[in-house]
Structures are given as structure tokens and as C-alpha cells.
A tleap script that builds the chain and sets N, CA, C and O, in Angstrom:
source leaprc.protein.ff14SB
mol = sequence {
  NMET LEU SER LEU ILE VAL VAL ALA LEU VAL
  THR VAL ALA ALA GLY PHE VAL VAL TRP ALA
  ASN ASP LYS ARG HIE ALA LYS TYR GLY ILE
  ALA VAL PRO ALA GLY VAL SER LEU ALA VAL
  GLY MET LEU SER TRP ILE ILE PHE MET ALA
  ALA GLY LEU GLY TYR GLN PRO GLY LEU THR
  TRP ILE PRO TRP VAL LEU PRO MET VAL LEU
  GLY ALA ALA ALA SER VAL ALA VAL VAL LEU
  TYR LEU GLY LYS THR ARG THR SER ARG ASP
  THR ALA ARG LEU THR ALA ILE LEU ARG CTYR
}
set mol.1.N position { 7.629 -32.148 -1.378 }
set mol.1.CA position { 7.344 -31.855 -2.484 }
set mol.1.C position { 5.820 -31.200 -2.528 }
set mol.1.O position { 5.500 -30.348 -3.358 }
set mol.2.N position { 4.952 -31.709 -1.541 }
set mol.2.CA position { 3.561 -31.381 -1.249 }
set mol.2.C position { 3.664 -29.620 -0.779 }
set mol.2.O position { 2.738 -28.885 -1.123 }
set mol.3.N position { 4.666 -29.137 -0.108 }
set mol.3.CA position { 4.763 -27.690 0.083 }
set mol.3.C position { 4.902 -27.019 -1.187 }
set mol.3.O position { 4.384 -25.908 -1.302 }
set mol.4.N position { 5.544 -27.545 -2.185 }
set mol.4.CA position { 5.596 -26.636 -3.492 }
set mol.4.C position { 4.149 -26.574 -4.211 }
set mol.4.O position { 3.624 -25.563 -4.679 }
set mol.5.N position { 3.666 -27.782 -4.193 }
set mol.5.CA position { 2.207 -27.684 -4.784 }
set mol.5.C position { 1.351 -26.956 -3.946 }
set mol.5.O position { 0.373 -26.417 -4.464 }
set mol.6.N position { 1.548 -26.845 -2.731 }
set mol.6.CA position { 0.450 -25.913 -1.814 }
set mol.6.C position { 1.055 -24.436 -2.394 }
set mol.6.O position { 0.229 -23.609 -2.780 }
set mol.7.N position { 2.049 -24.213 -2.435 }
set mol.7.CA position { 2.498 -22.690 -2.326 }
set mol.7.C position { 2.085 -22.662 -4.039 }
set mol.7.O position { 1.385 -21.677 -4.274 }
set mol.8.N position { 2.306 -23.347 -5.038 }
set mol.8.CA position { 1.823 -22.847 -6.320 }
set mol.8.C position { 0.353 -22.672 -6.364 }
set mol.8.O position { -0.157 -21.866 -7.142 }
set mol.9.N position { -0.256 -23.309 -5.657 }
set mol.9.CA position { -1.738 -23.148 -5.834 }
set mol.9.C position { -2.382 -21.920 -5.077 }
set mol.9.O position { -3.454 -21.426 -5.426 }
set mol.10.N position { -1.634 -21.478 -4.015 }
set mol.10.CA position { -1.994 -20.313 -3.208 }
set mol.10.C position { -1.713 -19.267 -3.932 }
set mol.10.O position { -2.582 -18.408 -4.079 }
set mol.11.N position { -0.254 -19.103 -4.623 }
set mol.11.CA position { 0.192 -18.121 -5.186 }
set mol.11.C position { -0.817 -17.780 -6.603 }
set mol.11.O position { -1.092 -16.638 -6.972 }
set mol.12.N position { -1.118 -18.600 -7.042 }
set mol.12.CA position { -1.983 -18.439 -8.445 }
set mol.12.C position { -3.314 -17.797 -7.981 }
set mol.12.O position { -3.923 -16.925 -8.602 }
set mol.13.N position { -3.679 -18.348 -6.807 }
set mol.13.CA position { -5.006 -17.869 -6.454 }
set mol.13.C position { -5.053 -16.631 -5.883 }
set mol.13.O position { -6.068 -15.936 -5.920 }
set mol.14.N position { -3.781 -16.219 -5.228 }
set mol.14.CA position { -3.586 -14.788 -4.730 }
set mol.14.C position { -3.494 -13.874 -5.915 }
set mol.14.O position { -3.972 -12.739 -5.923 }
set mol.15.N position { -2.766 -14.505 -7.051 }
set mol.15.CA position { -2.467 -13.580 -8.420 }
set mol.15.C position { -4.111 -13.339 -8.959 }
set mol.15.O position { -4.456 -12.196 -9.260 }
set mol.16.N position { -4.758 -14.099 -9.025 }
set mol.16.CA position { -6.393 -13.998 -9.659 }
set mol.16.C position { -7.108 -12.939 -8.766 }
set mol.16.O position { -7.725 -11.967 -9.203 }
set mol.17.N position { -6.922 -13.294 -7.324 }
set mol.17.CA position { -7.636 -12.363 -6.557 }
set mol.17.C position { -7.188 -10.871 -6.810 }
set mol.17.O position { -8.032 -9.978 -6.893 }
set mol.18.N position { -5.979 -10.652 -6.917 }
set mol.18.CA position { -5.145 -9.334 -7.075 }
set mol.18.C position { -5.813 -8.884 -8.094 }
set mol.18.O position { -6.221 -7.728 -7.985 }
set mol.19.N position { -6.104 -9.574 -9.270 }
set mol.19.CA position { -6.489 -9.156 -10.596 }
set mol.19.C position { -8.114 -8.702 -10.517 }
set mol.19.O position { -8.632 -7.697 -11.003 }
set mol.20.N position { -8.655 -9.645 -9.842 }
set mol.20.CA position { -10.082 -9.330 -9.585 }
set mol.20.C position { -10.671 -8.260 -8.712 }
set mol.20.O position { -11.862 -7.952 -8.663 }
set mol.21.N position { -9.663 -7.723 -8.017 }
set mol.21.CA position { -9.849 -6.558 -7.201 }
set mol.21.C position { -9.329 -5.154 -7.729 }
set mol.21.O position { -9.679 -4.074 -7.253 }
set mol.22.N position { -8.299 -5.355 -8.953 }
set mol.22.CA position { -7.904 -4.202 -9.210 }
set mol.22.C position { -8.977 -3.495 -10.233 }
set mol.22.O position { -9.513 -4.257 -11.037 }
set mol.23.N position { -9.345 -2.095 -10.276 }
set mol.23.CA position { -10.166 -1.346 -10.770 }
set mol.23.C position { -9.740 -1.544 -12.476 }
set mol.23.O position { -10.510 -1.939 -13.351 }
set mol.24.N position { -8.548 -1.217 -12.622 }
set mol.24.CA position { -7.929 -1.251 -14.049 }
set mol.24.C position { -7.588 -2.504 -14.684 }
set mol.24.O position { -6.650 -2.561 -15.478 }
set mol.25.N position { -8.252 -3.458 -14.401 }
set mol.25.CA position { -7.619 -4.969 -14.597 }
set mol.25.C position { -8.138 -5.114 -16.163 }
set mol.25.O position { -7.981 -6.232 -16.655 }
set mol.26.N position { -8.650 -4.249 -16.869 }
set mol.26.CA position { -8.984 -4.430 -18.278 }
set mol.26.C position { -7.607 -4.151 -18.971 }
set mol.26.O position { -7.344 -4.864 -19.940 }
set mol.27.N position { -6.672 -3.175 -18.583 }
set mol.27.CA position { -5.763 -2.749 -19.198 }
set mol.27.C position { -4.739 -3.746 -19.364 }
set mol.27.O position { -3.959 -3.344 -20.227 }
set mol.28.N position { -4.360 -5.003 -18.861 }
set mol.28.CA position { -3.691 -6.307 -18.906 }
set mol.28.C position { -4.350 -7.389 -18.653 }
set mol.28.O position { -5.463 -7.345 -18.128 }
set mol.29.N position { -3.617 -8.776 -19.071 }
set mol.29.CA position { -4.457 -9.951 -19.101 }
set mol.29.C position { -4.778 -10.471 -17.773 }
set mol.29.O position { -4.277 -9.853 -16.835 }
set mol.30.N position { -5.511 -11.481 -17.502 }
set mol.30.CA position { -5.795 -11.977 -16.300 }
set mol.30.C position { -4.654 -12.900 -15.888 }
set mol.30.O position { -4.611 -13.215 -14.699 }
set mol.31.N position { -3.745 -13.365 -16.698 }
set mol.31.CA position { -2.801 -14.520 -16.495 }
set mol.31.C position { -1.358 -13.713 -15.961 }
set mol.31.O position { -0.484 -14.368 -15.393 }
set mol.32.N position { -1.207 -12.288 -16.191 }
set mol.32.CA position { -0.040 -11.227 -15.785 }
set mol.32.C position { 0.144 -11.406 -14.466 }
set mol.32.O position { 1.128 -12.085 -14.174 }
set mol.33.N position { -0.721 -10.868 -13.308 }
set mol.33.CA position { -0.668 -11.051 -11.915 }
set mol.33.C position { -0.610 -12.613 -11.439 }
set mol.33.O position { 0.176 -12.853 -10.523 }
set mol.34.N position { -1.242 -13.518 -11.886 }
set mol.34.CA position { -1.209 -15.039 -11.563 }
set mol.34.C position { 0.194 -15.509 -11.933 }
set mol.34.O position { 0.837 -16.189 -11.133 }
set mol.35.N position { 0.649 -15.189 -13.036 }
set mol.35.CA position { 2.009 -15.597 -13.666 }
set mol.35.C position { 3.062 -15.268 -12.925 }
set mol.35.O position { 3.912 -16.096 -12.599 }
set mol.36.N position { 3.101 -13.919 -12.565 }
set mol.36.CA position { 4.144 -13.253 -11.667 }
set mol.36.C position { 3.976 -13.698 -10.339 }
set mol.36.O position { 5.076 -13.690 -9.786 }
set mol.37.N position { 3.131 -14.060 -9.630 }
set mol.37.CA position { 3.004 -14.462 -8.480 }
set mol.37.C position { 3.463 -16.068 -8.354 }
set mol.37.O position { 4.204 -16.490 -7.467 }
set mol.38.N position { 2.963 -16.754 -9.258 }
set mol.38.CA position { 3.587 -17.994 -9.363 }
set mol.38.C position { 5.073 -18.056 -9.706 }
set mol.38.O position { 5.806 -18.913 -9.213 }
set mol.39.N position { 5.457 -17.223 -10.476 }
set mol.39.CA position { 7.187 -17.280 -10.867 }
set mol.39.C position { 7.724 -16.892 -9.496 }
set mol.39.O position { 8.531 -17.679 -8.998 }
set mol.40.N position { 7.334 -15.578 -8.671 }
set mol.40.CA position { 8.308 -15.312 -7.705 }
set mol.40.C position { 7.937 -16.386 -6.399 }
set mol.40.O position { 8.762 -16.518 -5.495 }
set mol.41.N position { 6.725 -17.087 -6.376 }
set mol.41.CA position { 6.811 -18.018 -5.305 }
set mol.41.C position { 7.482 -19.169 -5.447 }
set mol.41.O position { 7.977 -19.777 -4.499 }
set mol.42.N position { 7.546 -19.608 -6.883 }
set mol.42.CA position { 8.355 -20.883 -7.243 }
set mol.42.C position { 9.833 -20.697 -6.939 }
set mol.42.O position { 10.555 -21.480 -6.321 }
set mol.43.N position { 10.156 -19.538 -7.473 }
set mol.43.CA position { 11.746 -19.107 -7.336 }
set mol.43.C position { 12.024 -18.919 -5.844 }
set mol.43.O position { 13.101 -19.336 -5.419 }
set mol.44.N position { 11.288 -18.419 -5.129 }
set mol.44.CA position { 11.881 -18.256 -3.541 }
set mol.44.C position { 11.600 -19.448 -2.910 }
set mol.44.O position { 12.195 -19.727 -1.869 }
set mol.45.N position { 10.578 -20.376 -3.506 }
set mol.45.CA position { 10.569 -21.731 -2.587 }
set mol.45.C position { 11.867 -22.494 -3.159 }
set mol.45.O position { 12.275 -23.474 -2.537 }
set mol.46.N position { 12.420 -22.137 -4.144 }
set mol.46.CA position { 13.865 -23.224 -4.699 }
set mol.46.C position { 14.961 -22.465 -3.677 }
set mol.46.O position { 15.873 -23.018 -3.063 }
set mol.47.N position { 14.643 -21.175 -3.672 }
set mol.47.CA position { 15.899 -20.689 -3.226 }
set mol.47.C position { 15.746 -21.079 -1.734 }
set mol.47.O position { 16.713 -21.661 -1.242 }
set mol.48.N position { 14.792 -20.869 -1.029 }
set mol.48.CA position { 14.732 -21.208 0.443 }
set mol.48.C position { 15.154 -22.767 0.545 }
set mol.48.O position { 15.852 -23.151 1.483 }
set mol.49.N position { 14.822 -23.406 -0.189 }
set mol.49.CA position { 15.025 -24.974 -0.066 }
set mol.49.C position { 16.397 -25.625 -0.319 }
set mol.49.O position { 16.928 -26.605 0.204 }
set mol.50.N position { 16.848 -24.693 -1.381 }
set mol.50.CA position { 18.436 -24.669 -1.500 }
set mol.50.C position { 19.473 -24.308 -0.608 }
set mol.50.O position { 20.638 -24.704 -0.645 }
set mol.51.N position { 18.783 -23.260 0.469 }
set mol.51.CA position { 19.644 -22.800 1.238 }
set mol.51.C position { 19.425 -23.375 2.491 }
set mol.51.O position { 19.715 -22.856 3.569 }
set mol.52.N position { 18.914 -24.441 2.319 }
set mol.52.CA position { 18.545 -25.322 3.721 }
set mol.52.C position { 17.557 -25.037 4.779 }
set mol.52.O position { 17.593 -25.476 5.928 }
set mol.53.N position { 16.801 -24.369 4.340 }
set mol.53.CA position { 15.710 -23.510 5.332 }
set mol.53.C position { 14.583 -24.399 5.289 }
set mol.53.O position { 13.613 -23.941 5.894 }
set mol.54.N position { 14.415 -25.447 4.803 }
set mol.54.CA position { 13.129 -26.339 4.802 }
set mol.54.C position { 13.321 -27.603 5.594 }
set mol.54.O position { 14.355 -28.271 5.638 }
set mol.55.N position { 12.336 -27.810 6.130 }
set mol.55.CA position { 12.354 -29.126 7.181 }
set mol.55.C position { 13.404 -29.016 8.561 }
set mol.55.O position { 14.019 -29.898 9.162 }
set mol.56.N position { 13.326 -27.656 8.757 }
set mol.56.CA position { 14.461 -27.546 10.038 }
set mol.56.C position { 13.737 -27.021 11.215 }
set mol.56.O position { 13.037 -26.030 11.003 }
set mol.57.N position { 13.773 -27.505 12.435 }
set mol.57.CA position { 12.860 -27.215 13.423 }
set mol.57.C position { 12.998 -25.818 13.815 }
set mol.57.O position { 14.037 -25.276 14.191 }
set mol.58.N position { 11.805 -25.272 13.684 }
set mol.58.CA position { 11.621 -23.748 13.855 }
set mol.58.C position { 11.626 -22.915 12.541 }
set mol.58.O position { 11.161 -21.778 12.451 }
set mol.59.N position { 12.180 -23.584 11.583 }
set mol.59.CA position { 12.387 -22.832 10.283 }
set mol.59.C position { 11.393 -23.383 9.205 }
set mol.59.O position { 11.458 -22.828 8.108 }
set mol.60.N position { 10.383 -24.506 9.374 }
set mol.60.CA position { 9.455 -24.829 8.616 }
set mol.60.C position { 8.724 -24.081 7.778 }
set mol.60.O position { 8.322 -24.306 6.637 }
set mol.61.N position { 8.571 -22.913 8.688 }
set mol.61.CA position { 7.590 -21.781 8.006 }
set mol.61.C position { 7.878 -21.132 6.770 }
set mol.61.O position { 7.085 -20.753 5.907 }
set mol.62.N position { 9.182 -21.052 6.804 }
set mol.62.CA position { 10.029 -20.125 5.775 }
set mol.62.C position { 9.609 -20.692 4.248 }
set mol.62.O position { 9.170 -19.902 3.413 }
set mol.63.N position { 9.734 -21.759 4.024 }
set mol.63.CA position { 9.481 -22.371 2.606 }
set mol.63.C position { 7.910 -22.714 2.358 }
set mol.63.O position { 7.476 -23.148 1.291 }
set mol.64.N position { 7.221 -22.481 3.377 }
set mol.64.CA position { 5.554 -22.653 3.211 }
set mol.64.C position { 4.935 -21.305 3.163 }
set mol.64.O position { 4.197 -21.079 2.204 }
set mol.65.N position { 5.121 -20.369 4.056 }
set mol.65.CA position { 4.759 -19.002 4.044 }
set mol.65.C position { 5.141 -17.886 3.323 }
set mol.65.O position { 4.367 -17.122 2.746 }
set mol.66.N position { 6.425 -17.799 3.366 }
set mol.66.CA position { 7.135 -16.873 2.982 }
set mol.66.C position { 7.164 -16.843 1.313 }
set mol.66.O position { 7.194 -15.709 0.834 }
set mol.67.N position { 7.159 -17.778 0.527 }
set mol.67.CA position { 6.872 -17.681 -0.746 }
set mol.67.C position { 5.418 -17.246 -1.222 }
set mol.67.O position { 5.144 -16.657 -2.268 }
set mol.68.N position { 4.630 -17.625 -0.321 }
set mol.68.CA position { 3.353 -17.269 -0.630 }
set mol.68.C position { 3.108 -15.732 -0.752 }
set mol.68.O position { 2.654 -15.108 -1.711 }
set mol.69.N position { 3.532 -15.277 0.484 }
set mol.69.CA position { 3.681 -13.847 1.102 }
set mol.69.C position { 4.345 -12.850 -0.245 }
set mol.69.O position { 3.877 -11.798 -0.681 }
set mol.70.N position { 5.480 -13.532 -0.664 }
set mol.70.CA position { 6.394 -12.947 -1.643 }
set mol.70.C position { 5.575 -12.806 -2.843 }
set mol.70.O position { 5.493 -11.741 -3.456 }
set mol.71.N position { 4.928 -13.952 -3.203 }
set mol.71.CA position { 4.485 -14.232 -4.511 }
set mol.71.C position { 3.190 -13.026 -4.709 }
set mol.71.O position { 3.103 -12.342 -5.729 }
set mol.72.N position { 2.292 -12.925 -3.621 }
set mol.72.CA position { 1.246 -11.983 -3.636 }
set mol.72.C position { 1.739 -10.499 -3.607 }
set mol.72.O position { 1.173 -9.580 -4.199 }
set mol.73.N position { 2.823 -10.388 -2.873 }
set mol.73.CA position { 3.159 -8.998 -2.930 }
set mol.73.C position { 3.854 -8.640 -4.226 }
set mol.73.O position { 3.940 -7.450 -4.530 }
set mol.74.N position { 4.360 -9.583 -5.019 }
set mol.74.CA position { 4.882 -9.133 -6.387 }
set mol.74.C position { 3.792 -9.163 -7.263 }
set mol.74.O position { 3.905 -8.354 -8.183 }
set mol.75.N position { 2.772 -9.838 -7.271 }
set mol.75.CA position { 1.544 -9.607 -7.716 }
set mol.75.C position { 0.687 -8.266 -7.646 }
set mol.75.O position { 0.073 -7.767 -8.590 }
set mol.76.N position { 0.775 -7.723 -6.190 }
set mol.76.CA position { 0.386 -6.368 -6.176 }
set mol.76.C position { 1.063 -5.345 -6.707 }
set mol.76.O position { 0.531 -4.295 -7.067 }
set mol.77.N position { 2.462 -5.640 -6.793 }
set mol.77.CA position { 3.345 -4.561 -7.225 }
set mol.77.C position { 3.275 -4.549 -8.740 }
set mol.77.O position { 3.475 -3.407 -9.155 }
set mol.78.N position { 3.082 -5.336 -9.604 }
set mol.78.CA position { 2.980 -5.536 -10.823 }
set mol.78.C position { 1.568 -4.818 -11.360 }
set mol.78.O position { 1.437 -4.009 -12.278 }
set mol.79.N position { 0.644 -5.340 -10.548 }
set mol.79.CA position { -0.667 -4.674 -10.901 }
set mol.79.C position { -0.634 -3.125 -10.621 }
set mol.79.O position { -1.130 -2.363 -11.450 }
set mol.80.N position { -0.188 -2.755 -9.724 }
set mol.80.CA position { -0.007 -1.475 -9.573 }
set mol.80.C position { 0.861 -0.666 -10.402 }
set mol.80.O position { 0.624 0.510 -10.677 }
set mol.81.N position { 1.824 -1.287 -10.777 }
set mol.81.CA position { 2.902 -0.691 -12.013 }
set mol.81.C position { 2.156 -0.727 -13.256 }
set mol.81.O position { 2.133 0.271 -13.977 }
set mol.82.N position { 1.507 -1.858 -13.588 }
set mol.82.CA position { 0.910 -1.952 -15.022 }
set mol.82.C position { -0.191 -1.173 -15.319 }
set mol.82.O position { -0.351 -0.666 -16.429 }
set mol.83.N position { -1.080 -1.027 -14.251 }
set mol.83.CA position { -2.069 -0.252 -14.066 }
set mol.83.C position { -2.249 1.360 -14.163 }
set mol.83.O position { -3.218 2.030 -14.519 }
set mol.84.N position { -0.703 1.807 -13.626 }
set mol.84.CA position { -0.749 3.099 -13.920 }
set mol.84.C position { -0.005 3.414 -15.137 }
set mol.84.O position { -0.317 4.319 -15.911 }
set mol.85.N position { 0.992 2.628 -15.274 }
set mol.85.CA position { 1.723 3.117 -16.839 }
set mol.85.C position { 0.934 2.757 -18.159 }
set mol.85.O position { 1.033 3.446 -19.174 }
set mol.86.N position { 0.105 1.573 -18.069 }
set mol.86.CA position { -0.632 1.086 -19.413 }
set mol.86.C position { -1.819 2.179 -19.511 }
set mol.86.O position { -2.309 2.481 -20.600 }
set mol.87.N position { -2.221 2.720 -18.355 }
set mol.87.CA position { -3.533 3.847 -18.706 }
set mol.87.C position { -2.968 4.913 -19.291 }
set mol.87.O position { -3.457 5.463 -20.278 }
set mol.88.N position { -1.566 5.390 -18.543 }
set mol.88.CA position { -1.278 6.582 -19.400 }
set mol.88.C position { -0.666 6.479 -20.609 }
set mol.88.O position { -0.753 7.416 -21.403 }
set mol.89.N position { 0.005 5.385 -20.907 }
set mol.89.CA position { 0.480 5.144 -22.215 }
set mol.89.C position { -0.546 4.938 -23.209 }
set mol.89.O position { -0.396 5.444 -24.321 }
set mol.90.N position { -1.592 4.243 -22.934 }
set mol.90.CA position { -2.979 4.198 -23.688 }
set mol.90.C position { -3.682 5.608 -23.977 }
set mol.90.O position { -4.091 5.932 -25.092 }
set mol.91.N position { -3.766 6.366 -22.882 }
set mol.91.CA position { -4.370 7.793 -23.058 }
set mol.91.C position { -3.333 8.441 -23.961 }
set mol.91.O position { -3.812 9.126 -24.865 }
set mol.92.N position { -2.017 8.363 -23.898 }
set mol.92.CA position { -1.348 9.209 -24.783 }
set mol.92.C position { -1.122 8.583 -26.129 }
set mol.92.O position { -0.647 9.343 -26.973 }
set mol.93.N position { -1.338 7.499 -26.452 }
set mol.93.CA position { -1.492 6.759 -27.722 }
set mol.93.C position { -2.778 7.076 -28.455 }
set mol.93.O position { -2.889 7.264 -29.666 }
set mol.94.N position { -3.653 7.105 -27.617 }
set mol.94.CA position { -5.334 7.295 -28.338 }
set mol.94.C position { -5.100 8.962 -28.444 }
set mol.94.O position { -5.353 9.346 -29.586 }
set mol.95.N position { -4.782 9.784 -27.761 }
set mol.95.CA position { -4.584 11.061 -28.176 }
set mol.95.C position { -3.838 11.643 -29.324 }
set mol.95.O position { -4.193 12.632 -29.964 }
set mol.96.N position { -2.567 10.796 -29.558 }
set mol.96.CA position { -1.965 10.951 -30.729 }
set mol.96.C position { -2.634 10.522 -32.083 }
set mol.96.O position { -2.512 11.103 -33.162 }
set mol.97.N position { -3.326 9.450 -31.831 }
set mol.97.CA position { -4.167 8.821 -33.037 }
set mol.97.C position { -5.244 9.758 -33.324 }
set mol.97.O position { -5.586 9.818 -34.505 }
set mol.98.N position { -5.911 10.579 -32.400 }
set mol.98.CA position { -6.800 11.350 -32.671 }
set mol.98.C position { -6.650 12.580 -33.108 }
set mol.98.O position { -7.544 13.227 -33.653 }
set mol.99.N position { -5.259 13.059 -32.847 }
set mol.99.CA position { -5.000 14.372 -33.450 }
set mol.99.C position { -4.815 14.275 -34.959 }
set mol.99.O position { -4.746 15.369 -35.518 }
set mol.100.N position { -4.722 13.229 -35.714 }
set mol.100.CA position { -4.471 13.123 -37.209 }
set mol.100.C position { -5.653 13.181 -37.824 }
set mol.100.O position { -5.713 13.115 -39.052 }
savepdb mol mol.pdb
quit
């Protein structure tokens, strides 16, 4: 159970770091990358533990490290997607509003 707590704390921290380093972070909330990172990290931890990859000699790192990496990667992917699409959609809507 300790590994789940560590994974949760690290993935949430990674989500906040990703949000802080994004130059377009004003386009979406602070909890979005942290929440996505946490959800992916927890889900992958559950899958790895259910698959029997935890607490096996030589495989102990999988439920510890891999969920943290997957959570951080998902956070980066969401930030890249949302930053790009929200900026273009907001610009298009603002242009449409100003044309009236």
C-alpha cells in the first residue's frame, strides 16, 4: 500500500510541475494535468498489481516507477493537446464575437 501512496504523491507533483512549466497554462485549470497524471498513475498501478507484477524479484520496480512515468507522460500529453486546441478555439470564438 505504501507504493500506492508514493505513486499518488509523485504523479500529482509531476502534474503540478508540468502545469507550471507550460507557457499556456492560463488556458486550463491547475488541477487538469495533476488529475490526469494521478488517474493514469493510479490506474496503471492497479493494473500492474492485478497482473502480479508487484513484489516479484526483479519486477518490483514496475509498480513503483512505471506508473510515475506513465502519469507524467499523460500529463505532458494533455497539456500539449489542451494548450494548442484551447488557444486556437478561444481565438476563433473571440474573433467571431468581435465580428458582430
